[in-house]
Biopython code that builds the backbone (N, CA, C, O; Angstrom):
import numpy as np
from Bio.PDB.StructureBuilder import StructureBuilder

atoms = [
    (1, "MET", "N", (-307.357, 24.253, -5.724)),
    (1, "MET", "CA", (-306.726, 24.277, -4.349)),
    (1, "MET", "C", (-305.306, 24.684, -4.495)),
    (1, "MET", "O", (-304.541, 24.170, -5.310)),
    (2, "GLU", "N", (-304.966, 25.699, -3.607)),
    (2, "GLU", "CA", (-303.529, 26.163, -3.631)),
    (2, "GLU", "C", (-302.578, 25.227, -2.767)),
    (2, "GLU", "O", (-302.882, 24.796, -1.655)),
    (3, "LEU", "N", (-301.385, 24.974, -3.432)),
    (3, "LEU", "CA", (-300.372, 24.143, -2.680)),
    (3, "LEU", "C", (-299.703, 25.052, -1.637)),
    (3, "LEU", "O", (-299.161, 26.104, -1.976)),
    (4, "VAL", "N", (-299.746, 24.639, -0.390)),
    (4, "VAL", "CA", (-299.112, 25.342, 0.689)),
    (4, "VAL", "C", (-297.722, 24.672, 0.874)),
    (4, "VAL", "O", (-297.616, 23.458, 1.046)),
    (5, "GLU", "N", (-296.735, 25.463, 0.834)),
    (5, "GLU", "CA", (-295.305, 24.949, 0.951)),
    (5, "GLU", "C", (-294.922, 24.878, 2.507)),
    (5, "GLU", "O", (-294.280, 23.936, 2.972)),
    (6, "GLN", "N", (-295.340, 25.876, 3.206)),
    (6, "GLN", "CA", (-294.903, 25.825, 4.622)),
    (6, "GLN", "C", (-295.822, 26.644, 5.456)),
    (6, "GLN", "O", (-296.216, 27.739, 5.053)),
    (7, "VAL", "N", (-296.177, 26.151, 6.609)),
    (7, "VAL", "CA", (-297.109, 26.931, 7.562)),
    (7, "VAL", "C", (-296.378, 26.912, 8.964)),
    (7, "VAL", "O", (-295.887, 25.868, 9.393)),
    (8, "ASN", "N", (-296.330, 27.974, 9.587)),
    (8, "ASN", "CA", (-295.739, 28.043, 10.970)),
    (8, "ASN", "C", (-296.940, 27.985, 11.862)),
    (8, "ASN", "O", (-297.898, 28.738, 11.689)),
    (9, "VAL", "N", (-296.886, 27.048, 12.862)),
    (9, "VAL", "CA", (-298.040, 26.941, 13.798)),
    (9, "VAL", "C", (-297.384, 27.083, 15.255)),
    (9, "VAL", "O", (-296.177, 26.932, 15.441)),
    (10, "LYS", "N", (-298.282, 27.380, 16.244)),
    (10, "LYS", "CA", (-297.883, 27.438, 17.593)),
    (10, "LYS", "C", (-298.164, 26.201, 18.355)),
    (10, "LYS", "O", (-299.058, 25.442, 17.981)),
    (11, "VAL", "N", (-297.418, 25.946, 19.446)),
    (11, "VAL", "CA", (-297.741, 24.741, 20.306)),
    (11, "VAL", "C", (-298.408, 25.533, 21.542)),
    (11, "VAL", "O", (-297.866, 26.526, 22.027)),
    (12, "ASP", "N", (-299.548, 25.046, 21.978)),
    (12, "ASP", "CA", (-300.321, 25.630, 23.043)),
    (12, "ASP", "C", (-299.680, 25.108, 24.368)),
    (12, "ASP", "O", (-298.724, 24.333, 24.340)),
    (13, "SER", "N", (-300.219, 25.544, 25.493)),
    (13, "SER", "CA", (-299.700, 25.254, 26.818)),
    (13, "SER", "C", (-299.827, 23.779, 27.127)),
    (13, "SER", "O", (-299.122, 23.266, 27.996)),
    (14, "LYS", "N", (-300.744, 23.064, 26.405)),
    (14, "LYS", "CA", (-300.873, 21.654, 26.600)),
    (14, "LYS", "C", (-300.142, 20.776, 25.639)),
    (14, "LYS", "O", (-300.367, 19.566, 25.593)),
    (15, "GLY", "N", (-299.218, 21.405, 24.823)),
    (15, "GLY", "CA", (-298.473, 20.650, 23.873)),
    (15, "GLY", "C", (-299.147, 20.390, 22.599)),
    (15, "GLY", "O", (-298.618, 19.658, 21.762)),
    (16, "ARG", "N", (-300.234, 20.919, 22.409)),
    (16, "ARG", "CA", (-301.019, 20.629, 21.117)),
    (16, "ARG", "C", (-300.627, 21.680, 20.042)),
    (16, "ARG", "O", (-300.301, 22.833, 20.324)),
    (17, "ILE", "N", (-300.689, 21.158, 18.747)),
    (17, "ILE", "CA", (-300.525, 22.163, 17.631)),
    (17, "ILE", "C", (-301.851, 22.233, 16.880)),
    (17, "ILE", "O", (-302.579, 21.243, 16.804)),
    (18, "CYS", "N", (-302.157, 23.374, 16.338)),
    (18, "CYS", "CA", (-303.289, 23.563, 15.626)),
    (18, "CYS", "C", (-302.995, 23.620, 14.093)),
    (18, "CYS", "O", (-302.277, 24.487, 13.595)),
    (19, "ILE", "N", (-303.610, 22.622, 13.382)),
    (19, "ILE", "CA", (-303.207, 22.474, 11.991)),
    (19, "ILE", "C", (-304.405, 23.194, 11.257)),
    (19, "ILE", "O", (-305.578, 22.940, 11.531)),
    (20, "PRO", "N", (-304.026, 24.096, 10.320)),
    (20, "PRO", "CA", (-305.045, 24.937, 9.597)),
    (20, "PRO", "C", (-305.989, 23.989, 8.876)),
    (20, "PRO", "O", (-305.589, 22.883, 8.515)),
    (21, "ALA", "N", (-307.214, 24.393, 8.663)),
    (21, "ALA", "CA", (-308.292, 23.677, 8.148)),
    (21, "ALA", "C", (-307.992, 23.144, 6.726)),
    (21, "ALA", "O", (-308.310, 22.001, 6.399)),
    (22, "GLU", "N", (-307.421, 23.939, 5.959)),
    (22, "GLU", "CA", (-307.142, 23.502, 4.549)),
    (22, "GLU", "C", (-306.085, 22.321, 4.522)),
    (22, "GLU", "O", (-306.140, 21.480, 3.625)),
    (23, "ILE", "N", (-305.223, 22.274, 5.415)),
    (23, "ILE", "CA", (-304.299, 21.145, 5.563)),
    (23, "ILE", "C", (-304.942, 19.909, 6.116)),
    (23, "ILE", "O", (-304.722, 18.792, 5.648)),
    (24, "ARG", "N", (-305.796, 20.156, 7.192)),
    (24, "ARG", "CA", (-306.464, 18.943, 7.845)),
    (24, "ARG", "C", (-307.335, 18.367, 6.745)),
    (24, "ARG", "O", (-307.396, 17.137, 6.718)),
    (25, "LYS", "N", (-307.978, 19.002, 5.887)),
    (25, "LYS", "CA", (-308.814, 18.346, 4.882)),
    (25, "LYS", "C", (-307.965, 17.407, 4.043)),
    (25, "LYS", "O", (-308.391, 16.288, 3.754)),
    (26, "GLU", "N", (-306.734, 17.850, 3.633)),
    (26, "GLU", "CA", (-305.909, 16.922, 2.886)),
    (26, "GLU", "C", (-305.341, 15.760, 3.675)),
    (26, "GLU", "O", (-305.206, 14.648, 3.164)),
    (27, "ILE", "N", (-305.023, 16.023, 4.884)),
    (27, "ILE", "CA", (-304.545, 14.897, 5.803)),
    (27, "ILE", "C", (-305.504, 13.779, 6.067)),
    (27, "ILE", "O", (-305.185, 12.590, 6.049)),
    (28, "GLY", "N", (-306.720, 14.251, 6.317)),
    (28, "GLY", "CA", (-307.785, 13.237, 6.682)),
    (28, "GLY", "C", (-307.932, 13.032, 8.172)),
    (28, "GLY", "O", (-307.575, 13.907, 8.961)),
    (29, "GLU", "N", (-308.453, 11.884, 8.562)),
    (29, "GLU", "CA", (-308.935, 11.659, 9.923)),
    (29, "GLU", "C", (-307.631, 11.301, 10.842)),
    (29, "GLU", "O", (-307.606, 11.599, 12.036)),
    (30, "THR", "N", (-306.669, 10.708, 10.258)),
    (30, "THR", "CA", (-305.438, 10.324, 10.954)),
    (30, "THR", "C", (-304.180, 10.841, 10.278)),
    (30, "THR", "O", (-304.169, 11.175, 9.093)),
    (31, "ALA", "N", (-303.096, 10.895, 11.095)),
    (31, "ALA", "CA", (-301.821, 11.521, 10.526)),
    (31, "ALA", "C", (-300.679, 10.588, 11.181)),
    (31, "ALA", "O", (-300.812, 9.927, 12.210)),
    (32, "THR", "N", (-299.617, 10.667, 10.431)),
    (32, "THR", "CA", (-298.377, 10.013, 10.887)),
    (32, "THR", "C", (-297.314, 11.123, 11.046)),
    (32, "THR", "O", (-297.125, 11.918, 10.126)),
    (33, "ILE", "N", (-296.637, 11.186, 12.171)),
    (33, "ILE", "CA", (-295.496, 12.079, 12.296)),
    (33, "ILE", "C", (-294.208, 11.188, 12.200)),
    (33, "ILE", "O", (-294.043, 10.210, 12.928)),
    (34, "LYS", "N", (-293.335, 11.582, 11.278)),
    (34, "LYS", "CA", (-292.113, 10.900, 11.111)),
    (34, "LYS", "C", (-290.949, 11.727, 11.305)),
    (34, "LYS", "O", (-290.822, 12.843, 10.802)),
    (35, "ARG", "N", (-290.004, 11.094, 12.130)),
    (35, "ARG", "CA", (-288.767, 11.819, 12.331)),
    (35, "ARG", "C", (-287.781, 11.519, 11.204)),
    (35, "ARG", "O", (-287.481, 10.374, 10.865)),
    (36, "THR", "N", (-287.312, 12.607, 10.661)),
    (36, "THR", "CA", (-286.216, 12.589, 9.578)),
    (36, "THR", "C", (-285.026, 13.329, 9.988)),
    (36, "THR", "O", (-285.082, 14.085, 10.958)),
    (37, "PRO", "N", (-283.869, 13.152, 9.266)),
    (37, "PRO", "CA", (-282.656, 13.906, 9.585)),
    (37, "PRO", "C", (-282.876, 15.505, 9.598)),
    (37, "PRO", "O", (-282.221, 16.253, 10.324)),
    (38, "GLU", "N", (-283.814, 15.904, 8.764)),
    (38, "GLU", "CA", (-284.152, 17.424, 8.668)),
    (38, "GLU", "C", (-285.087, 17.807, 9.762)),
    (38, "GLU", "O", (-285.207, 19.007, 10.008)),
    (39, "GLY", "N", (-285.775, 16.916, 10.462)),
    (39, "GLY", "CA", (-286.816, 17.361, 11.446)),
    (39, "GLY", "C", (-287.966, 16.423, 11.429)),
    (39, "GLY", "O", (-287.736, 15.219, 11.319)),
    (40, "PHE", "N", (-289.187, 16.864, 11.528)),
    (40, "PHE", "CA", (-290.263, 16.029, 11.580)),
    (40, "PHE", "C", (-291.176, 16.274, 10.310)),
    (40, "PHE", "O", (-291.230, 17.375, 9.761)),
    (41, "LEU", "N", (-291.865, 15.204, 9.899)),
    (41, "LEU", "CA", (-292.650, 15.179, 8.662)),
    (41, "LEU", "C", (-293.980, 14.722, 8.973)),
    (41, "LEU", "O", (-294.085, 13.646, 9.562)),
    (42, "LEU", "N", (-295.069, 15.411, 8.650)),
    (42, "LEU", "CA", (-296.466, 15.114, 8.895)),
    (42, "LEU", "C", (-296.929, 14.478, 7.573)),
    (42, "LEU", "O", (-296.817, 15.037, 6.482)),
    (43, "LEU", "N", (-297.443, 13.297, 7.762)),
    (43, "LEU", "CA", (-298.042, 12.587, 6.551)),
    (43, "LEU", "C", (-299.434, 12.218, 6.863)),
    (43, "LEU", "O", (-299.818, 12.126, 8.029)),
    (44, "PRO", "N", (-300.250, 11.992, 5.777)),
    (44, "PRO", "CA", (-301.666, 11.547, 5.900)),
    (44, "PRO", "C", (-301.489, 10.077, 6.530)),
    (44, "PRO", "O", (-300.609, 9.312, 6.135)),
    (45, "GLY", "N", (-302.290, 9.793, 7.419)),
    (45, "GLY", "CA", (-302.253, 8.398, 8.016)),
    (45, "GLY", "C", (-303.162, 7.496, 7.203)),
    (45, "GLY", "O", (-303.962, 7.938, 6.379)),
    (46, "LYS", "N", (-302.998, 6.206, 7.477)),
    (46, "LYS", "CA", (-303.748, 5.186, 6.855)),
    (46, "LYS", "C", (-304.766, 4.601, 7.790)),
    (46, "LYS", "O", (-304.464, 4.295, 8.943)),
    (47, "LYS", "N", (-305.966, 4.446, 7.300)),
    (47, "LYS", "CA", (-306.993, 3.800, 8.169)),
    (47, "LYS", "C", (-306.654, 2.338, 8.265)),
    (47, "LYS", "O", (-306.540, 1.635, 7.261)),
    (48, "GLU", "N", (-306.498, 1.901, 9.466)),
    (48, "GLU", "CA", (-306.117, 0.524, 9.754)),
    (48, "GLU", "C", (-307.365, -0.244, 9.953)),
    (48, "GLU", "O", (-308.270, 0.204, 10.657)),
    (49, "ASP", "N", (-307.446, -1.458, 9.316)),
    (49, "ASP", "CA", (-308.497, -2.439, 9.559)),
    (49, "ASP", "C", (-308.173, -3.258, 10.727)),
    (49, "ASP", "O", (-307.167, -3.968, 10.728)),
    (50, "PRO", "N", (-309.013, -3.192, 11.770)),
    (50, "PRO", "CA", (-308.623, -3.893, 12.975)),
    (50, "PRO", "C", (-308.508, -5.480, 12.753)),
    (50, "PRO", "O", (-307.677, -6.151, 13.365)),
    (51, "VAL", "N", (-309.357, -5.989, 11.883)),
    (51, "VAL", "CA", (-309.276, -7.460, 11.684)),
    (51, "VAL", "C", (-307.996, -7.809, 10.927)),
    (51, "VAL", "O", (-307.336, -8.798, 11.244)),
    (52, "GLU", "N", (-307.640, -6.983, 9.908)),
    (52, "GLU", "CA", (-306.321, -7.128, 9.285)),
    (52, "GLU", "C", (-305.072, -6.942, 10.199)),
    (52, "GLU", "O", (-304.061, -7.625, 10.031)),
    (53, "GLU", "N", (-305.168, -6.057, 11.109)),
    (53, "GLU", "CA", (-304.078, -5.907, 12.077)),
    (53, "GLU", "C", (-304.006, -7.170, 12.994)),
    (53, "GLU", "O", (-302.912, -7.594, 13.367)),
    (54, "LEU", "N", (-305.167, -7.760, 13.352)),
    (54, "LEU", "CA", (-305.151, -8.942, 14.165)),
    (54, "LEU", "C", (-304.493, -10.064, 13.286)),
    (54, "LEU", "O", (-303.612, -10.765, 13.785)),
    (55, "ARG", "N", (-304.884, -10.243, 12.037)),
    (55, "ARG", "CA", (-304.350, -11.251, 11.219)),
    (55, "ARG", "C", (-302.805, -11.128, 11.103)),
    (55, "ARG", "O", (-302.113, -12.147, 11.092)),
    (56, "LYS", "N", (-302.287, -9.947, 11.020)),
    (56, "LYS", "CA", (-300.836, -9.692, 11.007)),
    (56, "LYS", "C", (-300.143, -10.216, 12.360)),
    (56, "LYS", "O", (-299.066, -10.811, 12.331)),
    (57, "VAL", "N", (-300.766, -9.977, 13.414)),
    (57, "VAL", "CA", (-300.294, -10.373, 14.723)),
    (57, "VAL", "C", (-300.330, -11.902, 14.806)),
    (57, "VAL", "O", (-299.338, -12.489, 15.239)),
    (58, "ILE", "N", (-301.383, -12.561, 14.428)),
    (58, "ILE", "CA", (-301.531, -13.970, 14.473)),
    (58, "ILE", "C", (-300.521, -14.611, 13.596)),
    (58, "ILE", "O", (-299.883, -15.567, 14.037)),
    (59, "LYS", "N", (-300.319, -14.174, 12.401)),
    (59, "LYS", "CA", (-299.322, -14.687, 11.445)),
    (59, "LYS", "C", (-297.867, -14.402, 11.557)),
    (59, "LYS", "O", (-297.025, -14.986, 10.875)),
    (60, "SER", "N", (-297.593, -13.470, 12.455)),
    (60, "SER", "CA", (-296.202, -12.983, 12.771)),
    (60, "SER", "C", (-295.529, -14.038, 13.540)),
    (60, "SER", "O", (-296.132, -14.740, 14.352)),
    (61, "LYS", "N", (-294.076, -14.163, 13.240)),
    (61, "LYS", "CA", (-293.325, -15.055, 13.982)),
    (61, "LYS", "C", (-293.219, -14.637, 15.492)),
    (61, "LYS", "O", (-293.270, -13.461, 15.850)),
    (62, "HIS", "N", (-293.076, -15.637, 16.298)),
    (62, "HIS", "CA", (-292.936, -15.386, 17.717)),
    (62, "HIS", "C", (-291.512, -14.711, 18.005)),
    (62, "HIS", "O", (-290.543, -14.927, 17.277)),
    (63, "ARG", "N", (-291.469, -13.918, 19.069)),
    (63, "ARG", "CA", (-290.216, -13.237, 19.393)),
    (63, "ARG", "C", (-289.401, -14.019, 20.440)),
    (63, "ARG", "O", (-288.227, -13.714, 20.651)),
    (64, "ARG", "N", (-289.967, -14.957, 21.054)),
    (64, "ARG", "CA", (-289.341, -15.698, 22.159)),
    (64, "ARG", "C", (-288.220, -16.521, 21.602)),
    (64, "ARG", "O", (-288.240, -17.002, 20.469)),
    (65, "THR", "N", (-287.236, -16.658, 22.468)),
    (65, "THR", "CA", (-286.090, -17.493, 22.138)),
    (65, "THR", "C", (-285.687, -18.352, 23.397)),
    (65, "THR", "O", (-285.870, -17.962, 24.550)),
    (66, "GLY", "N", (-285.136, -19.526, 23.070)),
    (66, "GLY", "CA", (-284.839, -20.292, 24.299)),
    (66, "GLY", "C", (-285.951, -21.025, 24.872)),
    (66, "GLY", "O", (-287.074, -20.939, 24.376)),
    (67, "LYS", "N", (-285.690, -21.780, 25.946)),
    (67, "LYS", "CA", (-286.695, -22.506, 26.584)),
    (67, "LYS", "C", (-287.209, -21.877, 27.855)),
    (67, "LYS", "O", (-286.414, -21.337, 28.624)),
    (68, "PRO", "N", (-288.489, -21.922, 28.109)),
    (68, "PRO", "CA", (-289.086, -21.375, 29.312)),
    (68, "PRO", "C", (-288.558, -22.134, 30.601)),
    (68, "PRO", "O", (-288.383, -23.352, 30.578)),
    (69, "GLU", "N", (-288.317, -21.376, 31.704)),
    (69, "GLU", "CA", (-288.004, -22.042, 32.906)),
    (69, "GLU", "C", (-289.202, -22.436, 33.564)),
    (69, "GLU", "O", (-290.196, -21.712, 33.504)),
    (70, "HIS", "N", (-289.205, -23.600, 34.239)),
    (70, "HIS", "CA", (-290.319, -24.083, 34.984)),
    (70, "HIS", "C", (-290.051, -23.894, 36.451)),
    (70, "HIS", "O", (-289.372, -24.693, 37.097)),
    (71, "TRP", "N", (-290.622, -22.778, 36.977)),
    (71, "TRP", "CA", (-290.340, -22.479, 38.414)),
    (71, "TRP", "C", (-291.289, -23.185, 39.286)),
    (71, "TRP", "O", (-292.375, -23.564, 38.846)),
    (72, "THR", "N", (-290.912, -23.385, 40.557)),
    (72, "THR", "CA", (-291.765, -23.917, 41.497)),
    (72, "THR", "C", (-292.603, -22.921, 42.117)),
    (72, "THR", "O", (-292.235, -21.748, 42.048)),
    (73, "PRO", "N", (-293.782, -23.241, 42.771)),
    (73, "PRO", "CA", (-294.650, -22.251, 43.384)),
    (73, "PRO", "C", (-293.907, -21.378, 44.368)),
    (73, "PRO", "O", (-294.175, -20.182, 44.483)),
    (74, "GLU", "N", (-292.919, -22.019, 45.120)),
    (74, "GLU", "CA", (-292.173, -21.238, 46.044)),
    (74, "GLU", "C", (-291.373, -20.137, 45.401)),
    (74, "GLU", "O", (-291.343, -19.013, 45.901)),
    (75, "GLN", "N", (-290.717, -20.448, 44.284)),
    (75, "GLN", "CA", (-289.920, -19.507, 43.518)),
    (75, "GLN", "C", (-290.812, -18.273, 43.102)),
    (75, "GLN", "O", (-290.424, -17.110, 43.210)),
    (76, "MET", "N", (-292.025, -18.638, 42.623)),
    (76, "MET", "CA", (-292.940, -17.587, 42.147)),
    (76, "MET", "C", (-293.370, -16.764, 43.379)),
    (76, "MET", "O", (-293.397, -15.538, 43.277)),
    (77, "LYS", "N", (-293.677, -17.311, 44.436)),
    (77, "LYS", "CA", (-294.154, -16.608, 45.722)),
    (77, "LYS", "C", (-293.020, -15.644, 46.171)),
    (77, "LYS", "O", (-293.261, -14.494, 46.535)),
    (78, "ALA", "N", (-291.801, -16.162, 46.127)),
    (78, "ALA", "CA", (-290.723, -15.282, 46.532)),
    (78, "ALA", "C", (-290.562, -14.018, 45.634)),
    (78, "ALA", "O", (-290.140, -12.962, 46.106)),
    (79, "ILE", "N", (-290.864, -14.139, 44.495)),
    (79, "ILE", "CA", (-290.870, -12.965, 43.515)),
    (79, "ILE", "C", (-291.961, -12.073, 43.994)),
    (79, "ILE", "O", (-291.651, -10.904, 44.227)),
    (80, "TRP", "N", (-293.302, -12.485, 44.190)),
    (80, "TRP", "CA", (-294.376, -11.732, 44.500)),
    (80, "TRP", "C", (-294.065, -10.975, 45.822)),
    (80, "TRP", "O", (-294.471, -9.825, 45.991)),
    (81, "LYS", "N", (-293.384, -11.599, 46.695)),
    (81, "LYS", "CA", (-293.125, -11.070, 47.998)),
    (81, "LYS", "C", (-291.873, -10.090, 47.978)),
    (81, "LYS", "O", (-291.682, -9.343, 48.939)),
    (82, "GLY", "N", (-291.087, -10.094, 46.966)),
    (82, "GLY", "CA", (-290.023, -9.281, 46.740)),
    (82, "GLY", "C", (-288.663, -9.883, 47.452)),
    (82, "GLY", "O", (-287.679, -9.192, 47.715)),
    (83, "GLU", "N", (-288.768, -11.113, 47.682)),
    (83, "GLU", "CA", (-287.675, -11.860, 48.298)),
    (83, "GLU", "C", (-286.785, -12.394, 47.158)),
    (83, "GLU", "O", (-287.285, -12.738, 46.087)),
    (84, "GLU", "N", (-285.436, -12.460, 47.401)),
    (84, "GLU", "CA", (-284.506, -12.971, 46.500)),
    (84, "GLU", "C", (-283.948, -14.356, 47.019)),
    (84, "GLU", "O", (-283.773, -14.576, 48.217)),
    (85, "GLU", "N", (-283.696, -15.225, 46.070)),
    (85, "GLU", "CA", (-283.218, -16.534, 46.423)),
    (85, "GLU", "C", (-281.729, -16.581, 46.398)),
    (85, "GLU", "O", (-281.139, -17.625, 46.674)),
]
sb = StructureBuilder()
sb.init_structure("model")
sb.init_model(0)
sb.init_chain("A")
sb.init_seg("    ")
for serial, (resi, resn, name, xyz) in enumerate(atoms, 1):
    if name == "N":
        sb.init_residue(resn, " ", resi, " ")
    sb.init_atom(name, np.array(xyz, "f"), 0.0, 1.0, " ", f" {name:<3s}", serial, name[0])
structure = sb.get_structure()
């Protein structure tokens, strides 16, 4: 297999790029596009296991800080109606 250093591709009217077959075979089913100081880098993607992704979410620390406010039903209805207090 020949190593391809650089390939110029066109963007179609719908914003899609066509990746040559020999490169698609090496990339696989998914790809990651990464922004770098020099431009964009196309990398082979990783197959994500949905169960493992769910485990990461469940085990991650929460992002909330502070205490929640306990609003009255009237305050909530005012928000729904677009009224300000």
